[in-house]
C-alpha positions, 0 to 999 in steps of 0.5 A: 470500529475503533476497538479493531484499530487500537487491537491492530496497533497492538498485534504482536506483528505491529508491536515487533515491527515497531520495536525493531525485532519483527524477524527478517522473513516475516518482514520479507513476506509482509513486503511481498504480500503489501506489494501485491495488494497494492499492485491491485489498489493501483489498478482499481484506481487507474480503472475508476479514472478510465471509466470517469466521464470526460467531462468530469476530469476537472472534478475534485473526486478525479483529482482525489483518485489520481493523487490516490494513485500517485501515493500507490505508486509511491509505496510501491517505489518504496517496497521495491527498494525494500525487496531490492536490498533484502532479496525479496521477490515481488 
C-alpha cells in the first residue's frame, strides 16, 4: 500500500500540479470530477448518520461522521470557488 501511495505522489498529474505546470483544462476537469465524487461522499456520510440509532447520537463515531461531512462540505465550497473563477461547470 505504501508503494502505491508513493507512486501516486510522483504521478505526472500530481507533479505537474505541484510545479504549477498542469494545463488549466486538466485542472478544470479534475475540479469537476472531484466535486462530483465529493457530492456522493457527502450523501454517504449523511445517510450513515441518518441510519444511526438515536440512542447513539452521543457516540464518538456519530460525531466523527459529522466532522467528516463538514469537511466534505468545506471541500465542496472550495471547489465551487475554483469553478466560479475558472468557468468550470459543476
